[in-house]
FIMARLUM-330064 format. One record per residue (C-alpha): residue in one letter; x, y, z. Coordinates in steps of 0.02 Angstrom, whole numbers, plus 50000, padded with zeros to 5 digits. Each point is the difference from the previous one (the first is absolute). Layout:
AXYZ...
***
This chain:
X487565256348528X499734985749882X501694998149927X500444999650188X498894986950031X500484987149847X501765003650047X499874994150180X499094985349941X501224996749874X501324999850121X499524984050091X500114982249960X499734981950086X501664995250103X501064984649901X499654983750049X501704999750094X499345015250084X498404991350066X500764987250073X500515010650170X498315006350005X499194983549999X501244993850141X499675015550092X498084997850015X500154981250010X501125003450174X498575011250067X498794985549987X501044988250083X500315014950148X498035001450013X499464982449996X501364997550130X500724985749932X501785007850008X499865002950192X499274983150020X501394990149909X501275012850100X498964993350178X500374981749930X501815001649962X500315008750173X499004988150110X500944983749888X501535005750042X499775004650170X499434982850041X501604990049918X501045010850100X499214998950162X499454983550000X501764989849998X500465009650160X498404997550081X500144981749975X501704998850063X501045001149848X501045017150027X500885009649868X501565005250114X500664994250162X501344993350096X500884983050025X500684998650166X501254984450062X499864989849835X500864983950013X501354997249827X500234985249938X501995001649934X500334990149845X501364996549910X500295010949825X499794984949898X498304998150059X499465014549913X500814997749844X501095015050008X501895001150003X500795013150068X501495010549928X501944992250032X500495015150113X498404997850109X499884987750140X498174994750052X499944986750144X498094998549971X498325009149942X498215003250069X498365004649904X498975012950064X498214996550010X499645017549938X500325005849821X499895017950047X500725006250145X500785017550066X501644994750003X500595013450111X499014991950135X500574982349987X500874994250161X500734982450036X500344992350166X501224985450027X499394991350159X498995013550035X501385012749992X500235014649893X500884992049845X500905015249937X499415011149847X499614996149845X501545003349857X501264994150125X501184986449988X498804988350104X498344999549881X499375009549854X498335002749920X499614998149806X498474996049890X500084986449866X499034987849903X499574983850086X498724988249922X499545011749858X499585014550137X500895011650063X500694998750195X500715009650135X501494989550061X501205003050135X501764993549965X501004994050152X501985002649993X500324988350142X499474984850071X498325000450113X499634978750005X499174997050155X499605016950046X498145009250006X499955013549861X498525013450011X499365012949903X498975016550034X499465010449842X498725010449940X499124994749848X498655005949859X499044993449876X500814998849821X499475014549866X499264985749868X499044990150112X499285015850097X499495006049831X499304985649933X498794995550141X499145018349925X500314997649817X499184983250025X498405013449986X500495008949837X499264988349892X498495000250087X499905018549997X500195000849803X498524989150001X498965012650095X500645013049908X499494993049838X498224995950069X499675018450082X500745008849864X499984989149843X498524987550007X498695011649962X500855015049915X499214996549840X498474991650018X499345012250121X499745012149855X499014987149913X498954992350160X499645018750060X499945007849826X500965013050030X500784995449827X498475011849929X500745014650056X501954997549989X500034988549826X499045015549907X501505013050041X501505000649908X501104987350066X500644984649935X499634983550091X501784996850004X500385017350093X498624995350126X500864981850026X501835007050038X499295014050107X498964987850107X501534987150003X501175014350037X498865005150160X499874981350056X501944998050009X500275016650080X498774993650136X500784984450024X501785003949978X499375014350158X499634983350079X501484987649958X501075016850051X499265001850171X500364984150031X501854996749943X500365016750095X499404993750154X500804984149997X501725011549949X499695009150160X499614984250113X501454992249925X501195012250051X499324998750185X499804980850024X501484995349870X501105014549993X499975000749827X499164998149833X500334982849894X501145004249838X498584993549882X498495011150076X500025013349871X499884984149867X498564992850089X499115016149993X500365000749811X499304981449978X498515003950098X499585015049897X500294988249842X498804989650085X498745014350025X500015003649821X499744984349948X498484996850111X499095015949981X500224994849808X499104984950014X498745006750116X499685013549863X499654987649868X498714990450113X499205018250028X499935002149815X499344982349961X498834997350135X498075009249993X499985002350189X501135008550157X499464985650112X500484986349876X501785009349957X500385002950189X499574982450042X500984993649855X501705012950036X499964993150175X499914981849978X501195000349857X501365006750119X499504989450147X499624984049939X499914995549826X501755004449946X500554992750184X499244984649957X500944997649859X501555003450062X499644987850143X499524986249872X501655002449914X500864996250155X499074985350017X500304994649816X501915005850008X499695012049868X500585017450012X498815010849925X501115016349967X498655008649906X498835001850146X499785017350061X499794995650177X501594989549999X501035012449933X499455011450137X500814990650134X501725006749943X499515017150091X500494989750153X501104987149964X501105013049922X500465005950182X500464984150032X502074994650017X500394989149931X498425000449873X498894983950000X500334985549890X498744987949940X499804981950089X499174984349995X499584990450157X499204982249967X498744991450115X499134984349981X498974999749844X500425017049948X501265014949997X499855018250034X500855012949936X500465017450056X500485012649859X500755016250018X499595012849837X501675008749926X500085017050035X500415004649812X498574990649920X498775003450135X500395019149949X499804993749818X498234992550033X499335013250105X500455013249857X499244988349855X498294999050111X500005018350015X500115003449805X498964987649940X498765002150134X500095022649948X499794996349813X498604985750026X499015011550127X500225014749881X499564990249864X498344992350104X499685018950055X499845007349832X498954985649933X498664999150140X498315008249975X498915009850115X498254990549981X498575000650103
***
C-alpha cells in the first residue's frame, strides 16, 4: 500500500508555464462574468449601435428612399472633363444627385412622357469619376435642348458612408474595453491583497500576466466582434452590401485594441490604486492623447506616433478615395487636417503593443506586495 501511494504522488507534476496560461485565462473570464462587466459592456455596445442606427432616420435622414420627378441638368460632355470613344455619339450628359441608386428602378421622362428605356439608343447610364468622386451619369445620344428631362429612381446610402458612421464609435469602444478589462487587472491583486493568495503558488508572474491579458483581449474581441458583426448585418440591409475594406478595418480595430490594452496593463502595473489606474486609462484615450492630436493640427505638425491618431485609420480606411492631408489658411493662423497612413498606423499600433507588453511584464515582475 505504501508503495502504491508513493507511486501515485510521484506521477503528479506542476503544469508547465505555457499550460498554466489557459488556466489563468479561464478563471479571469469567470471573474469578468461574475462581476457582470462583460454583460454591462455588451449592453453599452447594443444601446449605442441602436442609437446610431435609429437617430438619422428619426431626424429626417433615411438610409434609403425614392426620388421622383427630379429635374436633370443636361450639360455638354466637356463640362465634366470626359471624352467618349470615337464610336460613341453623346449629345449631352446629366449627373444624378445620388451616388448609389437601384439602376433597375431608373426611369426618365421627356416633357412628362416616358423617355424610352435604359440601354437603348436614346440614353444610357454609366458610372464615372467626376471631381474626384464616383457619380452616376446619364448619357444622351440625342439633343435634348429646350426640353424638360426628369428622373425617378430608388436610392440607398453607400456602404462606406453607412459603416463609417458606426465605426467612428470603434475607437471609443476600444477605450471602454481597455478601461473595463485592463486598467485594474494587475493593480487589483495588490490593492485587494489577493496577491497574498496568488503569488505564493508555483506560477510565474509572466504567466499570470499573459493569462490575464489573454482574458482581457478575449472579452474585448467579443465586444468588437459584436460591433462589426452588427454593422455588417445592418449594412447588408441598408446599403445592399459591405465595403471592400470592412475586414481590413476590423483588423486595424483589433490591432488598436491590442495596443490600448498593453498601455492599460502598463498603467495597471505602475499605479498603486485601482481608481487611479481606471481614471488615468480612461482619460489617456479620451482627452490626453486627443489633445496632443488636436494641438498638432493647429501647429501644423503631423504626429504619426500618437496612438489615438493612428487609430483614425479604422474609420478612414473605408473612404474612397482615402482622405489626404490639407491646410486651411485663416487670418492670423492656419489649421491642418491630417490623416494617418494605414501602413504607418499599423506599425505604430504594433509598436505600442510590443513595447507595452514588454514594459508591463517588467514592471509587474518588479512590483512588490507590501503593507
